[in-house]
Every structure is written in C-alpha cells, then in structure tokens.
C-alpha positions in Angstrom: 0.0 0.0 0.0 1.4 3.4 -1.0 1.6 6.0 1.7 0.6 9.6 0.7 3.0 12.3 1.5 1.7 15.7 2.4 4.3 17.9 0.9 4.6 21.7 0.9 6.9 23.3 -1.6 7.9 26.9 -0.7 8.9 28.7 -3.9 8.0 31.6 -6.1 9.0 29.6 -9.2 6.1 27.5 -10.6 8.6 25.3 -12.4 10.3 24.2 -9.1 6.9 23.1 -7.6 5.8 21.4 -10.9 9.2 19.6 -11.3 9.0 18.4 -7.7 5.5 17.0 -8.2 6.2 15.4 -11.5 9.5 13.8 -10.5 8.1 12.4 -7.3 5.0 11.1 -9.1 7.3 9.4 -11.8 9.3 7.8 -9.0 6.1 6.3 -7.4 5.8 8.7 -4.5 2.2 9.6 -3.9 2.1 13.3 -3.1 -0.5 15.8 -2.0 1.3 19.1 -3.0 0.7 22.3 -1.2 2.3 25.4 -2.7 3.5 28.5 -0.8 4.8 31.5 -2.6 6.1 33.4 0.4 7.3 32.9 3.9 4.1 34.2 5.4 2.0 31.7 3.3 4.4 28.9 4.3 4.0 29.6 8.0 0.2 29.9 7.8 0.0 26.5 6.0 2.4 24.9 8.4 0.2 25.9 11.3 -3.0 24.4 9.7 -1.8 21.4 7.6 -0.4 18.0 8.8 2.7 18.2 6.7 5.0 15.2 6.1 7.8 17.2 4.5 8.6 20.8 3.4 10.9 21.6 0.4 12.1 25.2 0.7 13.6 27.0 -2.3 16.4 29.0 -0.8 16.4 31.3 -3.9 13.0 32.6 -3.0 12.7 36.3 -3.7 10.7 37.3 -0.7 10.9 39.6 2.3 11.7 36.5 4.4 14.6 34.4 3.0 14.4 30.7 2.4 16.9 30.2 5.2 14.7 32.1 7.6 11.6 30.1 6.6 13.5 26.9 7.5 14.3 28.4 10.9 10.7 29.4 11.6 9.3 26.1 10.4 11.8 24.3 12.7 10.7 26.4 15.6 7.0 25.6 14.9 7.5 21.9 14.3 10.8 20.4 15.8 10.2 17.0 14.1 9.1 18.2 10.7 11.5 17.1 7.9 12.7 20.1 5.9 14.6 19.7 2.6 16.3 22.9 1.5 16.8 23.3 -2.3 19.2 25.9 -3.8 21.8 26.9 -6.2 24.6 27.5 -3.7 25.9 25.6 -0.6 26.7 28.8 1.4 23.8 28.2 3.9 24.4 24.4 4.2 26.1 24.5 7.7 23.5 26.7 9.3 20.6 24.6 7.8 22.3 21.5 9.1 22.6 23.0 12.6 18.9 23.7 12.8 18.1 20.1 11.8 17.3 20.4 8.1 18.2 17.6 5.6 21.4 18.2 3.6 21.0 21.0 1.2 20.1 19.7 -2.3 21.6 21.6 -5.2 19.2 22.4 -8.1 21.9 21.5 -10.5 21.9 17.9 -9.2 18.1 17.7 -9.6 18.3 18.9 -13.2 21.1 16.5 -14.0 19.3 13.5 -12.5 15.7 13.9 -11.5 15.8 10.6 -9.5 18.1 12.4 -7.0 15.1 14.5 -5.8 13.0 11.4 -5.0 15.9 9.7 -3.1 16.6 12.9 -1.1 12.9 13.2 -0.3 12.8 9.7 0.9 16.0 10.2 3.0 14.6 13.5 4.5 11.3 11.9 5.5 13.2 9.0 7.3 15.7 11.3 9.1 15.1 12.3 12.7 15.6 16.1 12.7 18.1 17.3 15.3 18.8 20.9 16.0 22.3 21.8 17.3 21.8 25.6 17.3 22.2 27.3 20.6 18.9 28.6 22.1 20.3 32.2 22.4 21.2 32.4 18.7 18.0 30.8 17.6 15.9 33.1 19.8 17.6 36.2 18.3 17.2 35.0 14.8 13.6 33.9 15.3 12.8 37.4 16.7 14.1 38.9 13.4 12.2 36.4 11.3 8.9 37.1 13.2 9.4 40.9 12.7 9.9 40.3 8.9 6.8 38.1 8.8 4.7 40.7 10.6 5.9 43.4 8.2 5.0 41.2 5.3 1.6 40.6 6.7 1.1 44.3 7.3 2.0 45.1 3.7 -0.3 42.4 2.3 -3.4 43.8 4.1 -5.5 46.4 2.3 -5.1 50.0 3.4 -8.5 51.1 2.2 -11.8 49.3 2.3 -14.5 50.4 -0.2 -18.0 49.5 0.7 -20.6 50.6 -1.8 -23.6 48.9 -3.4 -23.4 50.8 -6.7 -21.0 48.9 -8.9 -19.8 51.9 -11.0 -19.0 54.0 -7.9 -17.3 51.1 -6.2 -15.2 50.3 -9.2 -14.4 53.9 -9.9 -13.3 54.5 -6.3 -11.3 51.3 -6.2 -9.4 52.1 -9.5 -8.7 55.7 -8.4 -7.3 54.6 -5.1 -5.3 51.8 -6.6 -3.9 54.2 -9.1 -2.7 56.4 -6.2 -0.8 53.4 -4.8 -3.2 52.2 -2.1 -4.0 48.5 -1.5 -7.8 48.4 -1.9 -10.4 45.8 -0.9 -13.9 46.5 -2.3 -17.3 44.9 -1.8 -21.0 45.7 -2.1 -21.8 44.9 1.5 -20.2 43.8 4.8 -21.0 40.2 4.3 -19.2 40.0 1.0 -16.2 41.8 2.5 -16.2 39.3 5.3 -16.2 36.4 2.9 -13.3 37.9 1.0 -11.4 38.4 4.2 -12.0 34.8 5.1 -10.6 33.6 1.8 -7.4 35.6 2.2 
C-alpha cells in the first residue's frame, strides 16, 4: 500500500513546484502538493496542515529568506522534515545546525531527477536534530517574526471600499489603486467578510 506524503513546496518559481511534483510522481511517491509562494504563506500552511515534508527553495525572492523560513518552520515543528533546495551551498552548515536535511543543489536535480526522489525519501526518514544554541536561535527567530509581521502588514489592504453601486465602487477602487493604495472593495459587509475569510 502506497503512503501519501503531504508535501509543501515553498517557492515563487512555478517550475520548481511542478518539477518536484512530476519527479516524485514518476518515482512512485504519492504526493499531495501544497504550494506556498512566500514565507508568510508557508508559516500559515504549516500551522494548519499535517505536513510530512517541506521543500524550501532558498532562492525565493521574498521579504523572508528561504533560510529564515526553514528556521521558523523548525521552531514551529521540531520534528518536521525540511529539505532545502538551492543553487549554492553557502547556507548548508546553518541549515544542518537547525536540523534540516542536507541542502540539495538544483543542478543535481536537473542532472538526474531521480536524485530528488531519493533525497525526499531520506529526508522523511531522518530524525531532525537541531544543534543551534537557544540564544542564537531566539535572536534569529525574533528577526524572522518581525519580517513576517511586516510582510503581513504590507499584504493587508489599506482602504476598504463599501458601496452597493458597482460603478461608484469600481471607480473609487481604481482611483485609489492608481494612487498606490492597496484596496479591498465589496458591495456589503457580508461579501467583504467572505473575501477576508478567503485571504
């Protein structure tokens, strides 16, 4: 019987998530893939989903670096397998200290896609062990939490437009967006509440 792996891939490159899914499927790994395009989204999913493994793209262009996402995920779930994926080995020793699987170079995956499946299997079987000192980890986590809060603040709308008349609502929304405001518009409070619940 095949076991299904709940896998989250944290990347802003659709090709990385798709490659991960297709390679694992071709190697017989049954995967439920969750995608996260930012550190904030990754943390929110990690708090609500029963993850079996997280693959973190260290080349993520985000306010929170891939390395910091690994640190935050380790703090949230000490036993969660985390497989970092990147173009350079510069962060490898830090990631190893916080209990991540060995950093997997993207070049190795492209050269032999079967490498990804074997590294995923190894990461899932490994027992994560953090060797980072609590003082250093605490300081770094405070910095990560501040960056996540700032990202959350920036993602929230600055102006809420409530108006039943479609043309007025659209006109106000477009004008305010043109001035650089983040706008959320709705015809009534209930619709706005539903939109907020989806976010």
